[in-house]
C-alpha positions in Angstrom: 30.6 47.1 85.2 33.6 46.5 82.9 36.9 45.4 84.4 40.5 45.5 82.9 41.3 42.5 80.5 44.9 42.5 81.2 44.5 40.0 84.2 41.9 37.6 82.5 44.5 35.0 81.8 46.1 35.2 85.4 45.3 31.9 87.2 44.4 32.3 91.0 47.2 32.5 93.3 48.9 29.2 94.2 47.6 28.8 97.6 43.9 29.4 97.2 44.2 27.0 94.5 45.8 24.4 96.8 43.0 25.0 99.3 40.4 24.1 96.7 42.3 21.1 95.7 42.7 19.7 99.4 39.9 21.1 101.5 37.2 18.8 100.6 39.2 15.9 101.6 40.3 14.6 105.1 44.0 14.2 105.7 45.2 10.8 105.9 47.5 11.3 108.8 48.7 14.0 111.4 48.7 17.1 109.1 52.3 18.5 108.3 52.4 21.6 106.4 55.2 21.7 103.8 53.6 23.8 101.2 54.5 27.4 102.0 58.0 28.7 102.8 57.2 30.2 106.1 60.2 29.6 108.2 59.7 27.9 111.7 63.1 28.2 113.1 63.6 30.5 116.1 64.1 34.2 115.3 66.8 36.1 117.3 66.0 36.3 121.1 66.6 40.2 121.2 63.8 41.0 118.8 61.3 41.2 121.7 63.5 43.5 123.8 64.1 45.9 120.8 60.5 46.0 119.9 59.5 46.8 123.7 61.9 49.5 123.9 60.7 51.3 120.7 56.9 50.9 121.2 56.4 54.6 121.2 57.4 54.7 117.7 54.0 53.6 116.7 52.8 57.1 117.5 54.7 58.5 114.6 54.7 58.3 110.8 57.7 56.2 109.8 60.0 57.5 107.3 59.2 56.3 103.9 62.7 55.4 102.8 63.8 53.8 106.0 65.6 55.3 109.1 69.1 56.6 108.5 70.2 53.8 111.0 68.5 51.1 109.2 70.0 52.3 105.8 73.3 52.3 107.4 72.9 48.8 108.7 71.8 47.4 105.4 74.8 49.3 103.8 77.1 47.7 106.3 75.6 44.3 105.6 75.9 44.6 101.9 79.6 45.6 102.2 80.3 42.8 104.5 78.5 40.3 102.5 79.4 41.4 98.9 82.1 43.9 99.1 80.1 46.5 97.6 79.8 50.1 99.1 76.3 51.8 99.0 75.2 55.2 99.7 71.8 55.7 101.4 70.3 56.9 98.3 70.8 53.5 96.7 68.8 51.8 99.2 65.2 51.6 99.9 63.6 49.9 102.8 60.5 47.7 101.8 57.6 46.3 103.6 58.3 42.9 102.4 60.2 42.3 99.2 57.1 41.3 97.3 56.0 45.0 97.5 59.3 46.0 96.0 59.5 43.3 93.3 56.0 44.7 92.1 56.7 48.5 92.4 60.1 48.4 90.6 58.3 47.2 87.5 55.7 49.9 88.1 58.3 52.6 88.5 60.9 51.4 86.0 59.2 49.8 82.9 58.5 52.2 80.0 55.1 52.1 78.1 56.9 51.6 74.9 60.4 49.8 74.1 61.9 49.8 70.6 58.5 51.3 69.3 56.5 48.1 70.7 54.9 46.6 73.6 57.8 46.1 76.2 58.6 42.5 77.3 59.3 41.5 80.9 61.3 38.2 81.2 61.0 35.7 84.0 61.9 32.2 84.7 59.4 29.5 84.3 58.6 28.3 87.1 58.7 31.6 88.9 57.5 33.7 92.0 54.0 34.9 90.9 54.5 38.6 91.6 56.7 38.8 88.7 54.0 38.1 86.1 51.3 40.3 87.8 53.8 43.0 87.8 54.4 42.7 84.2 50.7 42.8 83.4 50.0 45.8 85.6 52.4 47.9 83.5 51.0 46.7 80.1 54.0 44.6 79.3 54.2 41.2 77.9 55.3 38.5 80.4 57.9 36.2 78.6 58.1 33.0 80.5 61.5 31.4 79.9 62.0 27.6 80.8 64.1 27.1 83.9 64.4 23.3 83.8 66.9 20.6 84.1 68.1 21.2 80.5 69.0 24.7 81.4 70.3 24.0 85.0 67.0 25.2 86.4 67.9 28.8 85.5 66.4 30.6 82.4 68.6 31.0 79.1 67.6 34.5 78.5 70.4 34.8 75.7 68.5 32.1 73.6 65.5 34.5 73.1 65.2 36.1 69.6 66.7 39.5 69.1 63.4 40.9 68.6 62.2 39.9 71.9 65.4 41.0 73.7 65.4 44.4 71.9 62.0 45.2 73.4 62.8 43.7 76.8 62.6 46.4 79.7 63.1 44.0 82.6 64.4 40.6 83.4 63.5 39.0 86.7 65.9 36.5 88.1 65.7 34.6 91.4 68.9 33.2 92.8 68.9 31.1 94.7 65.9 29.9 92.8 62.4 29.3 94.2 61.5 26.6 93.8 64.5 24.6 92.4 67.2 25.8 94.7 69.6 26.4 91.8 72.4 29.2 92.1 73.4 31.7 89.4 77.3 31.5 89.0 79.4 34.6 88.6 79.6 33.6 84.9 75.9 33.5 84.7 75.5 36.9 86.3 78.2 38.3 84.0 76.6 36.9 80.9 73.2 38.2 81.9 74.5 41.7 82.9 76.4 42.0 79.4 73.1 40.8 77.7 71.2 43.6 79.6 73.9 46.3 78.6 73.6 45.2 74.9 69.8 45.3 74.8 69.3 48.0 77.5 67.2 46.4 79.9 67.0 46.3 83.8 67.8 43.2 86.0 65.6 42.6 89.2 67.7 40.1 91.1 65.6 38.5 93.8 68.1 37.1 96.2 65.7 36.5 99.3 67.2 33.0 99.7 71.0 34.1 99.7 71.9 33.2 103.2 70.6 29.7 103.2 73.1 27.5 101.4 74.7 24.0 101.4 78.5 24.5 100.8 79.2 28.1 99.5 77.7 31.5 99.7 75.9 32.4 96.4 77.5 35.1 94.3 75.4 38.3 94.2 74.4 40.3 91.3 75.7 43.6 92.6 79.3 42.3 93.3 79.4 41.1 89.9 78.0 44.2 88.3 80.3 46.5 90.3 83.2 44.2 89.3 82.2 44.7 85.5 81.8 48.4 85.9 78.3 48.1 84.7 75.9 50.9 84.6 74.7 51.3 88.3 71.2 51.3 87.4 71.3 48.2 85.3 70.9 45.9 88.4 68.5 46.0 91.4 68.9 43.4 94.1 66.1 42.5 96.7 66.6 41.0 100.1 64.6 40.1 103.0 64.7 39.2 106.7 61.9 36.7 106.3 64.3 33.6 105.3 67.6 35.0 106.6 66.5 35.6 110.1 63.0 33.6 110.3 61.0 36.8 110.5 58.5 36.6 107.8 55.9 38.7 109.9 58.3 41.5 110.4 57.9 42.4 106.7 61.4 43.9 106.5 63.4 43.8 103.2 65.2 46.2 100.8 66.0 47.0 97.4 69.4 48.5 96.4 71.0 49.6 93.1 71.6 52.7 91.3 70.6 56.0 92.8 68.5 56.9 89.8 66.4 53.8 89.7 66.0 53.9 93.5 64.8 57.4 93.3 62.0 56.5 90.9 60.9 53.6 93.2 61.0 56.0 96.2 58.9 58.5 94.2 56.1 56.0 93.4 56.3 54.5 97.1 55.9 58.1 98.5 52.3 58.0 97.0 51.4 54.4 96.8 53.5 52.5 99.4 53.2 51.5 103.2 56.4 52.2 104.9 57.6 49.8 107.8 56.4 51.1 111.2 59.2 52.7 113.0 59.3 50.0 115.9 59.9 47.3 113.3 62.6 49.4 111.5 64.4 49.5 114.8 64.2 45.8 115.1 65.4 45.4 111.5 68.5 47.7 112.1 69.6 45.3 115.0 68.8 42.1 112.9 70.7 43.2 109.8 73.7 44.0 112.1 73.9 40.6 113.7 75.3 37.5 111.8 75.4 35.0 114.7 71.8 34.0 114.3 72.2 33.6 110.6 75.0 31.1 110.9 72.9 29.1 113.4 70.0 29.1 111.1 72.1 28.0 108.1 73.5 25.2 110.1 69.9 23.9 110.8 69.2 24.0 107.1 72.5 22.2 106.3 71.4 19.5 108.6 68.1 19.2 106.8 69.8 18.9 103.5 71.7 15.8 104.9 68.3 14.4 106.3 66.6 14.9 102.9 69.6 13.4 101.0 69.5 10.3 103.2 65.6 9.8 102.8 65.7 10.3 99.0 68.9 8.5 98.2 68.1 6.4 95.2 65.0 8.2 94.2 65.3 8.6 90.5 65.5 12.5 89.6 66.1 13.5 93.1 68.1 16.9 92.9 69.8 17.9 96.1 69.3 21.6 96.5 72.3 23.8 96.4 70.7 26.5 98.4 67.2 27.7 99.7 64.9 25.5 101.5 62.7 23.7 99.0 62.9 20.4 97.4 61.7 20.1 93.9 60.7 16.5 93.6 59.8 14.9 90.2 56.4 13.0 90.1 54.1 12.1 87.3 51.6 14.8 88.0 52.1 17.3 90.6 48.5 18.0 91.5 47.6 14.3 91.5 50.6 13.7 93.8 49.9 16.6 96.1 46.1 15.2 96.5 47.3 11.7 97.0 49.7 12.8 99.8 47.2 14.8 101.7 44.6 12.1 101.5 47.0 9.1 102.3 49.4 10.8 104.7 48.4 14.3 105.8 51.4 16.0 104.3 50.6 19.2 102.4 52.9 20.2 99.5 52.4 22.4 96.5 51.8 21.2 93.0 54.8 22.4 90.9 52.3 23.5 88.1 50.8 26.2 90.4 54.2 28.0 90.2 54.5 28.0 86.4 52.7 28.8 83.1 51.7 26.6 80.2 53.8 27.8 77.2 53.5 25.9 73.9 51.3 23.4 75.5 53.7 22.4 78.3 53.8 23.5 81.9 57.5 22.8 83.2 56.3 22.6 86.8 53.5 19.9 86.1 55.7 17.1 86.7 57.0 18.2 90.2 56.0 19.0 93.7 57.5 21.7 95.9 58.3 20.6 99.4 59.3 23.3 102.0 61.7 22.1 104.5 60.7 24.7 107.1 59.0 22.8 109.9 60.9 21.8 113.0 63.6 19.1 112.1 61.7 16.1 113.5 58.4 17.0 111.9 60.2 17.7 108.5 62.1 14.4 108.8 58.6 12.7 109.4 57.0 14.6 106.6 59.7 13.7 104.1 59.6 9.9 105.0 55.8 10.0 104.3 56.5 11.6 101.0 59.0 9.1 100.1 56.9 6.0 101.2 53.8 7.3 99.4 55.1 8.4 96.2 58.4 6.5 95.5 57.9 3.1 97.0 
């Protein structure tokens, strides 16, 4: 049987690769999982009550685009957080934002751009769904370095005009996974102006926006609105997974121009899986409550201080501005991850698993990604083991 060639150069997903690396070896201590960004803080106490009160909703097909109440809750949150007013037709509820980040490319990327194969820009390292989305629509993934030299955000303006002219979509994650860098208002303004000049769509992955050290990150929608940009120029993606410690709820949304959202809604009506109605009822309540978000943020701010203290004096340590990952420099990420597991039992992710080799270089190879999601005492123990194993 003949299978499509477009995915032939796509490596296995990061976590199966990690299992192959580590599973043949016994841990050198009590295992502490710090490889995956699965929040372990408590989720809001009212979740169970709301779910129990709406169990009969499992007997109904859920609305594809989201309940009116959930769309209103999301619109209210966006207005309160970013000062941008949205109508219901500018929002689509997602069954996890990975679905939306993939389907947006499927719905919005043209077959041809400037009489050539379209390009999809993405930072390198990056969230892996960006690449498979580009390949799925027959576009060329363009991996743009997001390194110390560029402030850990991609410099899309440095690309040749030939690439920019055929660019259909640019992904940008802010706060960045894995580095924790945040796009400033000026960065967003310049990127939106570049998109207007070369006529491409920005898919702004803002899933870590509510976990930050000192100041709330600027959002792409608020900058676009302030510039008077084409409303369909920018789509933003948000999730309850990190904000509210509810990764299993699979509740997120995409928001932007009504025409772009209509295209994604149309595709989703055929190929998507809407969020079950009881879970939408839970999400309505969660998006409307900020008290638990502030409590969650305070826990992460405490974790930043712990990490800063443990890694004080470690050459190349970069205190994260936002998000819950540490991006720690090592000689070789894969070798460091294996050593940590065998000698300490701490499980981390090699940075090279989140990046692509371009021009003979993988910008993630010299790093490990460490998720600070475990309970504080476990996290502190894990970070101490990392320091003592790799940096002393």
